[in-house]
LOGUBA-669269 format. One record per residue (C-alpha): chain; residue number from 1; y, z negated, x negated. Coordinates in steps of 0.02 Angstrom, whole numbers, plus 50000, padded with zeros to 5 digits. Layout:
LOGUBA-669269
{"A"; NUM; {Y; Z; X}},
...
END
This chain:
LOGUBA-669269
{"A"; 1; {48683; 49640; 51268}},
{"A"; 2; {48744; 49755; 51131}},
{"A"; 3; {48927; 49701; 51129}},
{"A"; 4; {49023; 49541; 51158}},
{"A"; 5; {49208; 49496; 51153}},
{"A"; 6; {49251; 49313; 51125}},
{"A"; 7; {49429; 49254; 51155}},
{"A"; 8; {49458; 49151; 50997}},
{"A"; 9; {49628; 49093; 51055}},
{"A"; 10; {49754; 49118; 51194}},
{"A"; 11; {49888; 49015; 51280}},
{"A"; 12; {49769; 48912; 51389}},
{"A"; 13; {49637; 48791; 51321}},
{"A"; 14; {49452; 48802; 51354}},
{"A"; 15; {49381; 48699; 51497}},
{"A"; 16; {49288; 48576; 51384}},
{"A"; 17; {49434; 48548; 51266}},
{"A"; 18; {49332; 48587; 51110}},
{"A"; 19; {49446; 48727; 51049}},
{"A"; 20; {49629; 48744; 51000}},
{"A"; 21; {49747; 48843; 51110}},
{"A"; 22; {49913; 48915; 51053}},
{"A"; 23; {50042; 49042; 51108}},
{"A"; 24; {49950; 49190; 51038}},
{"A"; 25; {49798; 49300; 51055}},
{"A"; 26; {49641; 49336; 50954}},
{"A"; 27; {49470; 49410; 50991}},
{"A"; 28; {49304; 49413; 50898}},
{"A"; 29; {49202; 49569; 50936}},
{"A"; 30; {49017; 49587; 50898}},
{"A"; 31; {48937; 49759; 50891}},
{"A"; 32; {48770; 49827; 50831}},
{"A"; 33; {48858; 49897; 50677}},
{"A"; 34; {48954; 49739; 50629}},
{"A"; 35; {49090; 49621; 50687}},
{"A"; 36; {49278; 49638; 50703}},
{"A"; 37; {49429; 49528; 50735}},
{"A"; 38; {49568; 49596; 50847}},
{"A"; 39; {49732; 49500; 50826}},
{"A"; 40; {49744; 49329; 50742}},
{"A"; 41; {49864; 49228; 50845}},
{"A"; 42; {50014; 49128; 50786}},
{"A"; 43; {49964; 48987; 50671}},
{"A"; 44; {49781; 48988; 50622}},
{"A"; 45; {49696; 48918; 50778}},
{"A"; 46; {49589; 49075; 50783}},
{"A"; 47; {49509; 49029; 50617}},
{"A"; 48; {49475; 48848; 50668}},
{"A"; 49; {49399; 48904; 50833}},
{"A"; 50; {49295; 49036; 50748}},
{"A"; 51; {49217; 48901; 50639}},
{"A"; 52; {49194; 48781; 50786}},
{"A"; 53; {49103; 48918; 50882}},
{"A"; 54; {48991; 48956; 50733}},
{"A"; 55; {49043; 49137; 50724}},
{"A"; 56; {49009; 49226; 50560}},
{"A"; 57; {49166; 49289; 50474}},
{"A"; 58; {49062; 49348; 50326}},
{"A"; 59; {49000; 49495; 50430}},
{"A"; 60; {49178; 49547; 50473}},
{"A"; 61; {49230; 49695; 50367}},
{"A"; 62; {49370; 49758; 50480}},
{"A"; 63; {49515; 49673; 50567}},
{"A"; 64; {49649; 49746; 50680}},
{"A"; 65; {49822; 49684; 50729}},
{"A"; 66; {49887; 49763; 50888}},
{"A"; 67; {50073; 49756; 50840}},
{"A"; 68; {50191; 49667; 50723}},
{"A"; 69; {50236; 49514; 50827}},
{"A"; 70; {50214; 49337; 50760}},
{"A"; 71; {50096; 49279; 50898}},
{"A"; 72; {49971; 49417; 50857}},
{"A"; 73; {49982; 49433; 50669}},
{"A"; 74; {50045; 49275; 50583}},
{"A"; 75; {49879; 49185; 50602}},
{"A"; 76; {49818; 49297; 50461}},
{"A"; 77; {49910; 49183; 50340}},
{"A"; 78; {49784; 49044; 50374}},
{"A"; 79; {49647; 49160; 50313}},
{"A"; 80; {49744; 49209; 50157}},
{"A"; 81; {49765; 49025; 50113}},
{"A"; 82; {49576; 49012; 50095}},
{"A"; 83; {49579; 49129; 49945}},
{"A"; 84; {49558; 49314; 49904}},
{"A"; 85; {49499; 49421; 50049}},
{"A"; 86; {49397; 49580; 50059}},
{"A"; 87; {49418; 49672; 50223}},
{"A"; 88; {49506; 49822; 50298}},
{"A"; 89; {49658; 49781; 50405}},
{"A"; 90; {49708; 49916; 50531}},
{"A"; 91; {49890; 49919; 50587}},
{"A"; 92; {50004; 50047; 50669}},
{"A"; 93; {50148; 50140; 50588}},
{"A"; 94; {50301; 50028; 50574}},
{"A"; 95; {50197; 49870; 50586}},
{"A"; 96; {50295; 49782; 50447}},
{"A"; 97; {50469; 49821; 50514}},
{"A"; 98; {50569; 49663; 50555}},
{"A"; 99; {50559; 49631; 50742}},
{"A"; 100; {50689; 49527; 50834}},
{"A"; 101; {50737; 49480; 51010}},
{"A"; 102; {50900; 49443; 51099}},
{"A"; 103; {51067; 49533; 51121}},
{"A"; 104; {51114; 49497; 50941}},
{"A"; 105; {50939; 49493; 50870}},
{"A"; 106; {50954; 49305; 50849}},
{"A"; 107; {50768; 49268; 50871}},
{"A"; 108; {50650; 49333; 50737}},
{"A"; 109; {50486; 49386; 50818}},
{"A"; 110; {50404; 49476; 50672}},
{"A"; 111; {50286; 49435; 50530}},
{"A"; 112; {50298; 49312; 50386}},
{"A"; 113; {50218; 49430; 50261}},
{"A"; 114; {50234; 49609; 50199}},
{"A"; 115; {50110; 49742; 50147}},
{"A"; 116; {50119; 49697; 49962}},
{"A"; 117; {50072; 49516; 50001}},
{"A"; 118; {49914; 49576; 50088}},
{"A"; 119; {49867; 49697; 49951}},
{"A"; 120; {49885; 49561; 49817}},
{"A"; 121; {49765; 49454; 49919}},
{"A"; 122; {49635; 49593; 49917}},
{"A"; 123; {49663; 49655; 50095}},
{"A"; 124; {49643; 49843; 50112}},
{"A"; 125; {49783; 49895; 50231}},
{"A"; 126; {49743; 50049; 50337}},
{"A"; 127; {49889; 50125; 50432}},
{"A"; 128; {49832; 50208; 50593}},
{"A"; 129; {49921; 50373; 50625}},
{"A"; 130; {49802; 50474; 50734}},
{"A"; 131; {49797; 50467; 50923}},
{"A"; 132; {49613; 50417; 50913}},
{"A"; 133; {49530; 50336; 50762}},
{"A"; 134; {49344; 50288; 50754}},
{"A"; 135; {49321; 50131; 50648}},
{"A"; 136; {49146; 50065; 50683}},
{"A"; 137; {49007; 50145; 50784}},
{"A"; 138; {49071; 50161; 50963}},
{"A"; 139; {49233; 50067; 50925}},
{"A"; 140; {49396; 50164; 50920}},
{"A"; 141; {49581; 50130; 50896}},
{"A"; 142; {49708; 50216; 51008}},
{"A"; 143; {49895; 50237; 50982}},
{"A"; 144; {50040; 50354; 51028}},
{"A"; 145; {50032; 50312; 51212}},
{"A"; 146; {50104; 50424; 51346}},
{"A"; 147; {50260; 50355; 51431}},
{"A"; 148; {50234; 50422; 51607}},
{"A"; 149; {50273; 50253; 51686}},
{"A"; 150; {50456; 50209; 51647}},
{"A"; 151; {50541; 50042; 51615}},
{"A"; 152; {50389; 49962; 51536}},
{"A"; 153; {50472; 49895; 51377}},
{"A"; 154; {50580; 49739; 51381}},
{"A"; 155; {50752; 49799; 51321}},
{"A"; 156; {50784; 49633; 51232}},
{"A"; 157; {50658; 49679; 51096}},
{"A"; 158; {50734; 49763; 50944}},
{"A"; 159; {50706; 49812; 50763}},
{"A"; 160; {50825; 49759; 50625}},
{"A"; 161; {50881; 49911; 50524}},
{"A"; 162; {51007; 49874; 50387}},
{"A"; 163; {51143; 49769; 50468}},
{"A"; 164; {51112; 49838; 50641}},
{"A"; 165; {50986; 49835; 50781}},
{"A"; 166; {50892; 49976; 50866}},
{"A"; 167; {50781; 49963; 51021}},
{"A"; 168; {50600; 49931; 50977}},
{"A"; 169; {50496; 50077; 51045}},
{"A"; 170; {50334; 49989; 50995}},
{"A"; 171; {50264; 50144; 50915}},
{"A"; 172; {50165; 50025; 50804}},
{"A"; 173; {50060; 49961; 50950}},
{"A"; 174; {49875; 50003; 50948}},
{"A"; 175; {49733; 49962; 51067}},
{"A"; 176; {49546; 49949; 51039}},
{"A"; 177; {49416; 50040; 51144}},
{"A"; 178; {49229; 50011; 51148}},
{"A"; 179; {49131; 50156; 51219}},
{"A"; 180; {48989; 50066; 51309}},
{"A"; 181; {48849; 50123; 51423}},
{"A"; 182; {48942; 50059; 51577}},
{"A"; 183; {49104; 50145; 51529}},
{"A"; 184; {49255; 50112; 51420}},
{"A"; 185; {49310; 49935; 51377}},
{"A"; 186; {49495; 49929; 51335}},
{"A"; 187; {49558; 49782; 51231}},
{"A"; 188; {49747; 49760; 51221}},
{"A"; 189; {49863; 49640; 51131}},
{"A"; 190; {50028; 49640; 51227}},
{"A"; 191; {50039; 49814; 51305}},
{"A"; 192; {50224; 49836; 51263}},
{"A"; 193; {50215; 50026; 51293}},
{"A"; 194; {50163; 49982; 51472}},
{"A"; 195; {49986; 49938; 51523}},
{"A"; 196; {49990; 50077; 51652}},
{"A"; 197; {50031; 50203; 51515}},
{"A"; 198; {49894; 50134; 51404}},
{"A"; 199; {49761; 50146; 51538}},
{"A"; 200; {49810; 50324; 51579}},
{"A"; 201; {49814; 50376; 51395}},
{"A"; 202; {49642; 50303; 51358}},
{"A"; 203; {49557; 50381; 51509}},
{"A"; 204; {49637; 50550; 51472}},
{"A"; 205; {49587; 50549; 51288}},
{"A"; 206; {49407; 50497; 51317}},
{"A"; 207; {49390; 50590; 51483}},
{"A"; 208; {49298; 50438; 51548}},
{"A"; 209; {49345; 50295; 51666}},
{"A"; 210; {49376; 50116; 51614}},
{"A"; 211; {49241; 49989; 51649}},
{"A"; 212; {49338; 49838; 51587}},
{"A"; 213; {49516; 49789; 51538}},
{"A"; 214; {49538; 49636; 51428}},
{"A"; 215; {49691; 49556; 51347}},
{"A"; 216; {49878; 49537; 51368}},
{"A"; 217; {49974; 49654; 51483}},
{"A"; 218; {50153; 49588; 51470}},
{"A"; 219; {50176; 49570; 51657}},
{"A"; 220; {50249; 49396; 51630}},
{"A"; 221; {50422; 49446; 51692}},
{"A"; 222; {50366; 49591; 51802}},
{"A"; 223; {50425; 49609; 51981}},
{"A"; 224; {50303; 49579; 52123}},
{"A"; 225; {50316; 49765; 52159}},
{"A"; 226; {50254; 49811; 51985}},
{"A"; 227; {50114; 49682; 51993}},
{"A"; 228; {50057; 49753; 52160}},
{"A"; 229; {50066; 49927; 52084}},
{"A"; 230; {49954; 49868; 51943}},
{"A"; 231; {49829; 49799; 52069}},
{"A"; 232; {49830; 49966; 52159}},
{"A"; 233; {49802; 50056; 51993}},
{"A"; 234; {49651; 49946; 51952}},
{"A"; 235; {49576; 49986; 52122}},
{"A"; 236; {49616; 50171; 52108}},
{"A"; 237; {49536; 50184; 51936}},
{"A"; 238; {49383; 50087; 51990}},
{"A"; 239; {49396; 49961; 51847}},
{"A"; 240; {49252; 49838; 51871}},
{"A"; 241; {49310; 49693; 51760}},
{"A"; 242; {49483; 49630; 51712}},
{"A"; 243; {49498; 49483; 51593}},
{"A"; 244; {49686; 49471; 51571}},
{"A"; 245; {49779; 49330; 51484}},
{"A"; 246; {49919; 49282; 51361}},
{"A"; 247; {50079; 49377; 51408}},
{"A"; 248; {50009; 49434; 51576}},
{"A"; 249; {50090; 49281; 51654}},
{"A"; 250; {50034; 49155; 51784}},
{"A"; 251; {50114; 49249; 51930}},
{"A"; 252; {50022; 49411; 51891}},
{"A"; 253; {49858; 49319; 51858}},
{"A"; 254; {49871; 49227; 52023}},
{"A"; 255; {49908; 49385; 52121}},
{"A"; 256; {49764; 49479; 52040}},
{"A"; 257; {49641; 49338; 52065}},
{"A"; 258; {49679; 49337; 52250}},
{"A"; 259; {49681; 49525; 52272}},
{"A"; 260; {49534; 49574; 52162}},
{"A"; 261; {49385; 49461; 52201}},
{"A"; 262; {49234; 49513; 52103}},
{"A"; 263; {49343; 49606; 51977}},
{"A"; 264; {49456; 49467; 51910}},
{"A"; 265; {49378; 49358; 51775}},
{"A"; 266; {49466; 49205; 51703}},
{"A"; 267; {49497; 49238; 51519}},
{"A"; 268; {49554; 49088; 51418}},
{"A"; 269; {49519; 49017; 51245}},
{"A"; 270; {49330; 49023; 51220}},
{"A"; 271; {49290; 49149; 51357}},
{"A"; 272; {49153; 49276; 51318}},
{"A"; 273; {49128; 49450; 51391}},
{"A"; 274; {48961; 49537; 51359}},
{"A"; 275; {48913; 49715; 51401}},
{"A"; 276; {48801; 49859; 51350}},
END
């Protein structure tokens, strides 16, 4: 196999109990051209699990954080505590803006560091602005998603600007795509712009169908109607593998597992997906 995606951490533990689970998400991606990390979870479990699994961080020259929420980016602090770093970190525009949740913005959901902190540690911050950005061989970053499917973003998410709050449009969110021999593999963090929008955008930009969809889809609080619509979309698009987790939610995972036999794959801490 030319590519593999290992779930370093997500909400559910591995079956053997050898790894740490936490409310967060992180993936280790191996490619013929080198390795990448996509998201780093909440509190450093990704780094402990990476070492337990014997994965080689020394060959990682590029890391990506899907968006500026604590459960996807704050795990990076555990890596910075180990000393100076030397890698490229890809983030979307607005990644460092303070994110909050609640009618009065009472819950801080953002990051515990800023861009200057990363630069002082040796991290080379790369802000993704283009719709499609190649970063390593057949690996691409995608942003600026179409919003053809409405009501995808939770209205309780906001950005703090000055003394006020504005709705968070999640224009910082980016996804990762591997262009494999079997088709496109789409890796998502939380899919705040709407997983339906993200699928449509990726297939339109590459003019190819998805082979696999992996990661968090933020269907945790979705209605049964929307979940069933997502199942119909997966069937319509002919997606062969879905390995969803984290913010997808138990209800959506249960519905998909029952409705998509042969397509649904359990994706928890320690799961590995391999493909050409």
